[in-house]
C-alpha positions as CSV (number, residue, x, y, z in Angstrom):
1,M,22.4,-43.4,47.7
2,R,20.6,-39.7,47.5
3,D,23.5,-38.8,45.2
4,E,23.6,-41.5,43.1
5,L,19.7,-41.0,42.9
6,D,20.0,-37.4,42.0
7,Q,22.5,-38.1,39.1
8,L,20.1,-40.7,37.8
9,L,17.5,-38.3,37.3
10,K,19.9,-35.9,36.0
11,N,20.8,-38.3,33.3
12,L,17.7,-39.5,32.7
13,H,16.4,-35.8,32.1
14,L,13.7,-36.1,34.7
15,A,14.1,-32.7,35.9
16,K,10.8,-32.0,37.4
17,I,10.9,-35.3,39.2
18,R,14.4,-34.2,40.7
19,Q,13.0,-30.7,41.6
20,L,10.0,-32.5,43.8
21,L,11.9,-35.6,45.3
22,E,12.7,-34.0,48.5
23,E,9.3,-32.6,48.9
24,E,7.3,-35.7,47.9
25,L,9.3,-38.1,50.3
26,Q,8.7,-36.1,53.0
27,H,4.9,-35.8,52.1
28,A,5.0,-39.5,51.7
29,E,6.6,-40.3,55.1
30,K,4.0,-37.7,56.7
31,K,0.9,-38.8,55.1
32,Q,2.1,-42.6,54.9
33,V,1.2,-42.9,51.3
34,T,1.9,-46.0,49.5
35,Y,4.6,-46.5,47.0
36,S,2.0,-46.5,44.0
37,E,0.4,-43.1,45.2
38,F,4.2,-41.9,45.6
39,L,5.3,-42.7,42.3
40,L,2.1,-41.5,40.6
41,R,2.6,-38.2,42.2
42,L,6.0,-38.0,40.7
43,L,5.5,-39.2,37.3
44,R,2.3,-37.0,36.9
45,A,4.4,-33.9,37.8
46,E,6.9,-35.0,35.6
47,W,4.5,-35.6,32.7
48,H,2.6,-32.2,32.8
49,H,6.1,-30.5,33.3
50,K,6.8,-32.2,29.9
51,Q,3.9,-31.3,28.0
52,E,4.1,-27.4,29.3
53,S,7.8,-27.8,28.0
54,A,6.7,-29.2,24.7
55,L,3.8,-26.4,24.2
56,N,6.2,-23.4,25.2
57,W,8.9,-25.0,22.7
58,R,5.8,-25.0,19.7
59,I,4.8,-21.3,20.8
60,K,8.3,-20.5,20.5
61,R,9.0,-22.0,17.0
62,A,5.7,-20.9,15.9
63,A,6.5,-17.1,15.9
64,L,3.3,-15.7,17.3
65,P,3.4,-12.0,16.8
66,E,0.8,-11.8,20.5
67,Q,-0.6,-14.1,22.7
68,W,-4.0,-13.9,20.9
69,T,-6.6,-16.4,22.5
70,L,-9.9,-16.9,20.8
71,E,-11.5,-16.6,24.3
72,S,-9.9,-12.9,24.5
73,F,-11.2,-11.9,21.0
74,P,-14.1,-9.3,21.0
75,F,-16.8,-10.9,19.1
76,K,-19.4,-8.6,20.6
77,R,-17.5,-5.7,19.0
78,Q,-17.1,-7.5,15.6
79,P,-20.6,-8.4,14.1
80,G,-18.8,-9.3,10.9
81,V,-17.7,-12.7,12.4
82,S,-19.6,-15.5,13.5
83,R,-18.6,-16.5,16.7
84,R,-20.5,-20.1,16.4
85,Q,-18.3,-20.5,13.2
86,I,-15.0,-19.6,14.8
87,I,-15.6,-21.8,17.8
88,G,-16.7,-24.8,15.3
89,F,-12.9,-24.1,13.7
90,A,-11.4,-24.3,17.2
91,S,-12.3,-28.2,17.3
92,L,-9.2,-28.2,14.5
93,D,-11.2,-30.5,12.3
94,F,-10.1,-28.4,9.6
95,V,-6.5,-29.2,10.5
96,A,-6.8,-32.8,10.8
97,R,-8.6,-32.7,7.2
98,A,-5.8,-30.5,5.8
99,E,-8.3,-27.9,4.8
100,N,-7.8,-24.0,4.7
101,I,-9.2,-20.9,6.1
102,V,-9.0,-17.6,4.3
103,F,-10.0,-14.6,6.2
104,V,-10.6,-11.5,3.6
105,G,-11.6,-8.2,5.2
106,A,-10.3,-4.6,5.3
107,T,-7.4,-3.6,7.9
108,G,-8.1,-3.8,11.7
109,V,-11.5,-5.9,11.4
110,G,-9.4,-8.9,13.4
111,K,-8.2,-11.2,10.6
112,T,-4.8,-11.7,12.4
113,G,-6.4,-12.2,15.7
114,L,-8.5,-14.8,14.4
115,A,-6.0,-16.4,12.8
116,T,-3.4,-16.3,15.5
117,G,-5.9,-17.5,18.1
118,L,-6.7,-20.7,15.5
119,L,-2.9,-21.3,15.5
120,L,-2.4,-21.1,19.4
121,K,-5.3,-23.6,19.9
122,A,-3.6,-26.0,17.4
123,L,-0.6,-25.6,19.2
124,Q,-2.1,-26.3,22.6
125,N,-3.3,-29.7,20.8
126,G,0.2,-30.9,20.2
127,Y,0.1,-29.6,16.5
128,R,3.2,-27.7,15.0
129,G,2.8,-24.6,13.4
130,L,4.1,-21.4,11.9
131,F,3.1,-17.9,11.9
132,L,4.4,-15.6,9.0
133,K,4.0,-12.1,7.5
134,A,3.3,-12.4,3.6
135,Q,6.1,-9.7,3.1
136,D,8.5,-11.8,5.3
137,L,7.8,-15.4,3.3
138,F,8.3,-13.7,0.1
139,D,11.2,-12.2,1.1
140,E,12.6,-15.5,2.5
141,M,11.8,-17.0,-0.8
142,Y,13.5,-14.5,-2.8
143,A,16.4,-15.0,-0.8
144,S,16.5,-18.7,-1.0
145,L,16.6,-18.6,-4.8
146,A,20.0,-16.6,-4.4
147,D,21.7,-18.8,-2.2
148,R,19.8,-22.1,-3.9
149,S,18.3,-23.3,-0.7
150,S,14.6,-23.1,-2.1
151,R,14.1,-26.8,-1.8
152,K,15.1,-26.4,2.0
153,L,12.8,-23.9,2.7
154,L,10.2,-25.8,1.0
155,N,10.9,-28.7,2.9
156,R,10.3,-26.9,6.2
157,L,7.2,-25.0,5.5
158,A,5.6,-28.0,3.7
159,R,5.8,-30.3,6.9
160,V,4.2,-27.8,9.3
161,D,0.5,-28.9,10.4
162,L,-1.0,-25.5,10.2
163,L,0.9,-22.5,8.6
164,V,-0.4,-19.0,9.1
165,I,0.3,-16.4,6.3
166,D,-0.6,-13.1,7.4
167,E,-1.4,-9.8,5.2
168,M,-1.6,-11.3,1.5
169,G,-2.0,-8.0,-0.3
170,Y,-0.5,-5.3,-2.2
171,L,2.8,-7.0,-2.6
172,N,5.5,-6.2,-5.4
173,L,6.5,-9.7,-6.6
174,R,9.3,-11.2,-8.9
175,P,7.9,-14.1,-11.2
176,E,10.4,-16.4,-9.4
177,Q,9.0,-15.8,-5.9
178,T,5.4,-16.6,-7.3
179,N,6.8,-20.0,-8.6
180,V,7.9,-20.9,-5.3
181,F,5.0,-20.0,-3.7
182,F,2.7,-22.0,-6.2
183,R,5.3,-25.2,-5.1
184,L,4.6,-24.5,-1.6
185,M,0.9,-24.5,-2.0
186,E,0.8,-27.2,-4.4
187,E,2.9,-29.4,-1.8
188,R,0.6,-28.5,1.0
189,Y,-2.6,-29.1,-1.0
190,R,-4.4,-32.2,0.7
191,H,-1.9,-32.5,3.2
192,K,-1.4,-29.8,5.5
193,A,-4.0,-26.9,6.7
194,T,-3.1,-23.0,5.9
195,I,-4.4,-20.0,7.1
196,I,-4.7,-16.9,5.0
197,S,-5.5,-13.1,6.0
198,T,-5.6,-11.0,3.0
199,N,-7.8,-7.6,2.1
200,L,-8.2,-8.8,-1.2
201,E,-10.7,-10.7,-3.3
202,Y,-9.6,-13.6,-5.0
203,E,-9.8,-12.2,-8.4
204,E,-7.5,-9.4,-7.1
205,W,-4.8,-11.7,-6.5
206,H,-3.7,-11.8,-10.2
207,N,-2.6,-8.1,-9.3
208,F,0.1,-9.2,-7.3
209,L,0.8,-12.9,-8.0
210,G,1.3,-12.0,-11.9
211,N,1.1,-15.0,-14.2
212,K,-2.7,-15.6,-14.6
213,G,-2.5,-19.3,-15.3
214,L,-0.2,-20.2,-12.3
215,C,-2.3,-18.2,-10.0
216,D,-5.8,-19.3,-11.2
217,A,-3.8,-23.1,-10.5
218,L,-2.7,-21.8,-7.1
219,L,-6.4,-20.7,-6.4
220,S,-8.1,-23.9,-7.7
221,R,-6.0,-25.6,-5.0
222,L,-6.3,-23.3,-2.1
223,R,-10.3,-23.1,-2.7
224,H,-10.4,-26.6,-3.1
225,Q,-10.8,-27.6,0.5
226,C,-11.1,-23.9,1.9
227,H,-13.4,-22.0,4.1
228,T,-13.1,-18.5,3.1
229,I,-14.5,-16.1,5.6
230,H,-15.8,-12.3,4.6
231,I,-15.4,-10.0,7.6
232,N,-17.6,-6.8,6.7
233,G,-17.3,-5.0,10.1
234,P,-15.9,-2.1,11.5
235,S,-12.5,-2.1,12.2
236,L,-11.5,-3.0,15.9
237,R,-8.8,-0.6,16.2
238,E,-10.8,2.5,15.9
239,A,-13.2,1.0,18.2
240,T,-10.5,1.0,21.1
241,G,-9.5,4.3,20.2
């Protein structure tokens, strides 16, 4: 009977129950717990295991550069950031409402840390997310043009609940890349949330995106439902030596 039970648990992919069964049986006999309590303990353990496994899978797929957390962000050393505002974003209402966040500031002020911390918070709450360096994103877009896979790329990126695009700045782009990026932002507009970090003000985006008309249309969509956070503070890298 034990062998059959073990095989059934394996076939049903109940790995945690399978792992704990002997221990829980001994506990039940020793403590004389009810059948309901015995079953509840096993099912609770299995549920927590699946939740943890799902979170680990989302984190892996999101390609986080580091395990930044909002709890560990050095707010005291960065007066250019409102802790209250960031904690407000951590409620993730902006994700539910498909709003954007743009962090603008010099190198080292904490833009990536805040963006990554918010992304991790979203992953912990069941959302799917993805972190991409801007240069890597545009390189992938250019490669998709060569093998005619742009539609497949757009489909993948457009359905991510929270997309983080890091270090939008002085990039050397071709018009075709700008076109694909515009299509991506157009498809995410009012459907999915995006966080962008950049060291450039909006009026400077024409310099690397080119095509002023297309850039204006893109910014119109990006900024329509958007929180723009200017971080005017010291470099955290210099502060830590």
